[in-house]
C-alpha positions in Angstrom: -33.5 -83.6 -67.5 -35.2 -86.6 -69.4 -34.9 -90.0 -68.5 -32.7 -90.9 -71.7 -30.2 -87.6 -71.7 -26.6 -88.3 -72.5 -24.2 -85.5 -71.1 -20.6 -85.3 -72.5 -17.5 -84.3 -71.6 -13.5 -84.4 -70.9 -14.0 -84.7 -67.5 -16.6 -86.6 -65.3 -16.1 -86.2 -61.4 -18.3 -88.5 -59.1 -18.9 -87.2 -55.9 -18.5 -83.7 -54.3 -17.2 -84.2 -51.2 -13.6 -81.3 -50.8 -11.6 -84.1 -52.3 -13.8 -84.6 -55.8 -14.9 -80.7 -55.7 -11.1 -80.0 -55.4 -10.7 -82.0 -58.5 -13.9 -80.4 -60.8 -12.4 -77.5 -59.4 -8.8 -77.6 -61.1 -9.8 -79.5 -64.0 -11.8 -76.5 -65.1 -9.5 -73.9 -64.4 -7.5 -76.2 -66.9 -9.7 -76.0 -69.7 -11.6 -78.9 -69.1 -15.1 -79.2 -69.8 -16.4 -81.2 -66.3 -19.2 -82.6 -65.3 -19.6 -83.6 -62.0 -21.8 -86.0 -60.1 -23.4 -86.0 -56.9 -27.1 -86.7 -55.0 -27.0 -83.9 -52.6 -24.1 -81.4 -54.4 -25.0 -78.2 -52.0 -25.1 -80.3 -48.7 -21.9 -78.8 -46.0 -20.4 -82.0 -45.5 -20.4 -83.7 -41.9 -16.9 -84.2 -41.2 -14.1 -82.1 -39.9 -11.8 -81.3 -41.8 -8.1 -80.5 -40.3 -4.7 -80.9 -41.9 -0.6 -79.4 -41.1 -0.7 -76.4 -42.7 2.0 -77.3 -45.0 0.1 -80.1 -46.7 -1.8 -77.3 -48.7 -1.3 -76.6 -52.1 -0.3 -72.6 -52.5 -3.4 -72.2 -55.0 -6.4 -72.7 -52.0 -6.7 -69.5 -50.3 -6.1 -68.4 -46.9 -10.0 -68.1 -46.1 -9.8 -71.9 -46.8 -8.6 -72.0 -42.8 -11.2 -71.8 -40.0 -8.8 -71.6 -37.5 -5.0 -71.6 -37.0 -2.9 -73.7 -34.2 1.2 -72.6 -34.1 2.1 -75.4 -32.2 -0.2 -77.7 -31.4 0.4 -80.3 -28.2 0.8 -84.2 -27.9 0.2 -86.2 -24.1 2.4 -89.3 -24.1 4.2 -90.0 -21.0 5.3 -86.7 -21.4 3.3 -83.2 -22.8 5.3 -82.8 -26.2 4.6 -79.2 -28.2 5.0 -79.4 -32.1 6.2 -76.6 -33.7 4.6 -77.5 -37.2 1.6 -75.0 -37.5 -1.6 -77.3 -38.0 -5.1 -76.0 -39.0 -9.1 -77.1 -39.4 -10.4 -76.3 -42.8 -13.4 -73.6 -43.1 -16.1 -75.7 -45.0 -18.3 -72.7 -46.2 -14.6 -71.0 -47.1 -13.4 -74.7 -49.2 -16.7 -74.4 -50.9 -16.2 -70.5 -52.0 -12.7 -71.7 -52.5 -13.8 -74.0 -54.8 -16.4 -72.7 -57.1 -17.8 -74.6 -60.0 -19.5 -72.3 -62.1 -18.5 -73.6 -65.2 -18.6 -76.9 -64.7 -22.3 -79.0 -65.4 -23.4 -80.1 -61.9 -25.5 -82.7 -61.8 -27.6 -83.6 -58.2 -28.3 -87.3 -58.9 -26.8 -90.5 -58.2 -24.4 -92.9 -59.7 -25.6 -96.4 -60.5 -22.8 -97.5 -62.7 -19.3 -96.1 -62.5 -16.6 -97.3 -65.3 -13.7 -95.7 -67.3 -15.6 -93.6 -69.7 -19.4 -93.8 -69.4 -22.0 -93.3 -65.6 -25.1 -94.2 -65.5 -27.5 -92.4 -63.4 -30.4 -93.7 -60.9 -32.9 -91.5 -63.1 -31.7 -93.5 -66.7 -29.5 -90.5 -67.8 -26.1 -91.6 -68.8 -22.7 -89.4 -68.4 -19.5 -90.5 -70.8 -16.6 -88.7 -70.7 -13.2 -89.0 -72.0 -11.7 -89.6 -68.4 -13.9 -90.3 -65.3 -12.9 -89.8 -61.7 -14.2 -91.6 -59.1 -14.1 -89.6 -55.7 -17.0 -90.7 -53.9 -15.2 -91.7 -50.2 -15.0 -95.2 -48.7 -17.9 -97.6 -47.9 -18.4 -98.9 -44.7 -15.0 -100.9 -43.2 -16.7 -103.8 -42.0 -13.8 -106.2 -40.0 -11.5 -103.8 -41.6 -8.6 -101.6 -40.1 -10.4 -98.9 -38.8 -10.9 -95.1 -37.8 -13.2 -94.8 -35.3 -14.1 -91.8 -34.0 -17.3 -89.9 -31.3 -16.5 -85.7 -31.2 -18.6 -83.3 -29.3 -19.0 -79.6 -30.2 -18.8 -77.8 -26.6 -18.3 -74.1 -26.4 -15.4 -72.3 -25.7 -16.2 -71.0 -22.8 -17.1 -74.1 -21.4 -14.1 -75.9 -23.2 -11.4 -73.3 -21.7 -10.3 -75.4 -19.0 -9.0 -78.2 -21.7 -8.4 -75.9 -24.6 -7.8 -72.7 -24.6 -7.6 -70.2 -27.9 -5.1 -71.0 -29.9 -4.3 -74.1 -28.4 -5.2 -77.6 -29.5 -4.5 -81.1 -28.7 -3.7 -83.2 -31.8 -3.1 -87.0 -29.5 -4.1 -86.8 -26.1 -2.9 -90.0 -24.5 -3.7 -89.0 -20.4 -5.1 -91.6 -18.3 -8.7 -90.1 -18.0 -11.1 -91.6 -20.6 -12.5 -94.6 -17.8 -10.6 -97.0 -19.8 -9.3 -100.3 -17.9 -5.6 -101.2 -19.1 -7.4 -104.1 -20.5 -9.4 -102.5 -22.8 -9.0 -101.2 -26.1 -6.6 -97.9 -26.4 -8.3 -94.7 -27.8 -7.1 -91.0 -27.3 -8.6 -87.6 -27.2 -8.5 -84.9 -30.0 -9.6 -81.5 -29.3 -9.2 -78.4 -31.5 -11.2 -74.8 -32.0 -13.0 -75.0 -35.0 -13.1 -71.3 -35.7 -16.6 -70.7 -34.7 -16.8 -70.5 -31.1 -16.9 -74.0 -30.4 -14.5 -77.1 -29.5 -14.5 -80.5 -31.0 -13.6 -83.1 -28.1 -13.4 -86.4 -30.5 -12.4 -89.5 -28.6 -10.7 -91.8 -31.3 -9.1 -95.0 -32.5 -6.8 -96.1 -34.9 -6.2 -99.8 -36.5 -8.4 -102.0 -34.5 -10.6 -104.7 -36.6 -13.8 -103.1 -37.2 -12.9 -100.1 -34.7 -14.9 -98.8 -31.7 -18.6 -98.4 -31.0 -19.9 -95.0 -30.7 -20.8 -95.4 -27.4 -18.1 -96.8 -26.1 -16.4 -93.5 -27.5 -18.8 -91.1 -26.5 -18.5 -92.6 -22.3 -14.5 -92.0 -23.0 -14.8 -88.5 -24.0 -17.3 -87.7 -21.4 -15.2 -89.2 -18.5 -12.4 -86.9 -19.7 -14.1 -83.7 -20.1 -15.6 -84.7 -16.7 -11.9 -84.9 -15.1 -10.9 -81.5 -16.3 -14.4 -80.3 -14.6 -16.5 -80.0 -17.6 -19.6 -80.9 -17.6 -22.1 -81.2 -20.5 -25.9 -80.6 -20.9 -26.3 -83.5 -22.9 -27.5 -82.0 -26.1 -24.4 -80.6 -27.3 -24.2 -81.3 -31.4 -21.8 -84.7 -31.9 -20.6 -86.4 -35.2 -19.3 -89.9 -35.7 -16.6 -91.3 -37.9 -16.2 -95.0 -38.8 -14.2 -95.6 -41.8 -11.7 -97.9 -43.5 -7.6 -97.2 -43.0 -6.0 -100.0 -45.8 -7.6 -98.5 -48.9 -4.9 -99.4 -50.9 -3.5 -97.5 -54.3 -5.0 -98.4 -57.7 -3.1 -101.8 -59.7 0.0 -100.1 -61.5 -0.9 -102.3 -64.4 -3.5 -100.1 -66.6 -4.6 -103.8 -67.9 -5.9 -104.5 -64.9 -8.2 -101.2 -64.2 -9.0 -101.0 -68.1 -12.5 -100.6 -67.7 -12.5 -98.9 -64.1 -12.6 -95.2 -63.2 -9.6 -93.2 -61.7 -10.1 -93.7 -58.0 -9.1 -90.1 -56.4 -9.3 -89.5 -52.9 -9.8 -91.6 -49.8 -10.9 -94.4 -52.7 -7.9 -94.1 -54.3 -5.4 -95.3 -51.8 -5.0 -91.5 -49.9 -6.4 -92.4 -46.8 -3.4 -92.3 -44.7 -3.6 -95.6 -43.0 -1.6 -94.3 -39.7 -4.0 -91.2 -39.2 -7.1 -91.4 -40.9 -6.4 -87.7 -42.6 -6.7 -87.6 -46.8 -8.1 -84.1 -47.8 -5.0 -82.7 -47.6 -2.9 -84.8 -49.0 -6.0 -85.5 -52.0 -5.2 -81.4 -52.4 -2.1 -81.6 -52.9 -1.9 -84.3 -55.2 -4.9 -82.6 -57.5 -2.6 -80.8 -59.8 -0.7 -84.5 -61.0 -3.5 -85.5 -61.6 -4.9 -82.4 -63.7 -1.3 -82.7 -65.6 -1.8 -86.5 -66.1 -5.0 -85.6 -68.1 -3.5 -82.8 -69.6 -0.3 -83.9 -71.4 -2.0 -87.9 -72.0 0.0 -89.6 -69.6 -1.2 -92.7 -67.3 -2.8 -90.7 -63.7 -2.3 -93.7 -61.8 1.4 -94.0 -63.1 1.5 -90.1 -61.9 0.1 -90.7 -59.0 1.4 -94.2 -57.8 5.6 -94.1 -58.5 7.3 -96.7 -56.7 8.6 -94.4 -54.0 4.8 -93.6 -52.7 3.7 -97.3 -53.0 6.7 -98.1 -50.6 5.8 -95.1 -48.3 1.9 -96.9 -48.4 3.1 -100.6 -47.9 5.5 -99.2 -44.8 2.6 -97.1 -43.6 0.3 -100.5 -43.4 2.8 -102.1 -41.2 2.3 -99.0 -38.8 -1.2 -99.5 -38.5 -1.1 -103.4 -38.2 1.5 -102.5 -34.9 -1.3 -99.5 -33.8 -4.0 -102.4 -33.6 -3.0 -104.7 -31.7 -1.7 -102.3 -29.0 -2.3 -102.3 -25.3 -2.5 -98.5 -24.2 0.3 -98.5 -22.2 2.1 -100.1 -25.1 0.5 -97.4 -27.8 1.3 -94.0 -25.1 5.4 -95.7 -25.1 5.1 -96.0 -28.8 4.3 -92.3 -29.4 6.7 -90.9 -26.5 9.2 -92.6 -28.9 7.9 -91.6 -32.2 7.7 -87.8 -30.9 11.6 -88.0 -30.1 12.4 -88.0 -33.9 13.8 -85.5 -36.1 10.6 -82.9 -37.8 11.6 -84.4 -41.4 11.4 -87.7 -39.9 7.7 -87.0 -38.1 6.8 -86.1 -41.2 7.5 -88.5 -43.1 5.2 -90.4 -41.1 2.4 -87.9 -40.9 2.8 -86.4 -44.2 4.9 -87.6 -47.1 3.5 -88.8 -49.9 7.1 -90.4 -51.0 9.8 -89.6 -48.9 10.7 -93.6 -48.2 14.2 -93.0 -46.8 13.2 -90.8 -43.6 9.8 -93.0 -43.2 12.1 -96.2 -42.8 14.3 -94.6 -40.1 11.3 -93.4 -38.1 10.1 -96.4 -38.0 13.2 -99.1 -37.0 13.8 -95.9 -34.7 9.8 -96.2 -32.9 10.7 -99.6 -32.6 14.1 -100.0 -31.4 13.1 -96.9 -28.8 9.5 -98.7 -27.9 10.0 -99.3 -23.7 10.4 -101.8 -22.2 11.9 -104.3 -25.3 9.6 -107.3 -24.8 6.3 -104.8 -26.0 8.4 -104.7 -29.2 7.4 -107.8 -30.4 3.4 -106.8 -30.4 4.4 -103.8 -32.3 6.0 -105.7 -35.7 3.9 -108.8 -34.9 5.5 -111.4 -33.4 3.3 -111.6 -30.6 -0.6 -110.2 -30.2 -1.3 -110.5 -33.6 -5.3 -110.4 -33.0 -5.7 -108.8 -29.5 -8.8 -106.9 -29.4 -10.5 -108.9 -32.4 -13.8 -110.1 -31.2 -13.5 -108.0 -28.4 -17.2 -107.4 -26.6 -18.0 -103.8 -25.6 -20.4 -103.2 -22.6 -23.1 -101.1 -23.3 -24.7 -98.9 -20.4 -28.1 -97.8 -19.5 -27.6 -94.3 -19.2 -29.3 -92.5 -22.2 -26.4 -89.4 -22.8 -23.6 -92.0 -21.9 -25.0 -94.4 -24.4 -27.4 -92.7 -27.4 -28.5 -94.8 -30.0 -26.3 -93.5 -33.0 -25.0 -94.9 -36.4 -22.2 -96.7 -36.2 -21.0 -95.8 -39.4 -20.1 -92.4 -40.1 -18.1 -93.1 -43.4 -15.9 -90.1 -45.2 -16.4 -87.7 -48.2 -12.7 -88.1 -50.0 
């Protein structure tokens, strides 16, 4: 490829995480001439991707699912079984399900990304009718953040906590060694379908997030509480990304020079859960149909109902980020007494604003003691945990040098 080579396409997709690959694949299947740009297009994505099975679009084959959990468990003040199948996605299966055989794939880094023009570091350019930016999000800084540290444990060692076909979505049991005056976190643990289980201590909504060494310490404390001792050289993964990326502006004039942001970059990162891939997959065809019919993709993706849902979810993550552990447990206990539709409205649905409003009101009204509701709605302790200083221990197994920015790929 010459330094001044110009590529032309109907659609240029910048970023080939799962979301970008899905956009490129579905646009190609719809008859568009597609150019896709990514520095390492053949790299197998580092993060673990999971979702509720009913969120996945019908065009995604079963091979994209690595493991299925029929009724995952949530621990709050009591144990809840959620009668809604959940899955971990197979990264090799996703790649095979989203072939790009008829697309032009450029192994290059984009330096400038505009509405119709992409400049690459090697001097080449791509011109396209539409540019879709799916590069994920940069480091969050002081923004509302999702932080997680996951350790991959062999299934037979993990069995005392997570057996075959089981999964822990939110484990708030008092086993992570954190005191009542420390920022809260919970455990997420699911089998991956490859003979391992990931145990991932997770923090949601804190400004700036929680450091990896603290999350790792808490994960190991939970495992030790169940008699699980590790060698110390087990593989791990880090996640650290913002939760508050807004949808693009509705008025076309405010984004005339910008690409179409999609996936986590386009506001599809769920503010209260940190999930984005399944919602992005579900909306890919909405994007492609808008491009095919010549309508505004942002208007199609973000009608007022979806924008209202986003706004209400942001109220939820603001509340979540200022709670103590005891308050978090009380709040989640209230939430998981809601109806299945109300739970879906918060956890999944893109535009069910009526059910979401109802479940948010119900969750606040059932959180007990009464005074804790003032924290949840922001009338008290709005800046709790801001500037909290996490101590770092000296044990190299408990406190390894790990990146604070795991990032996301859309």
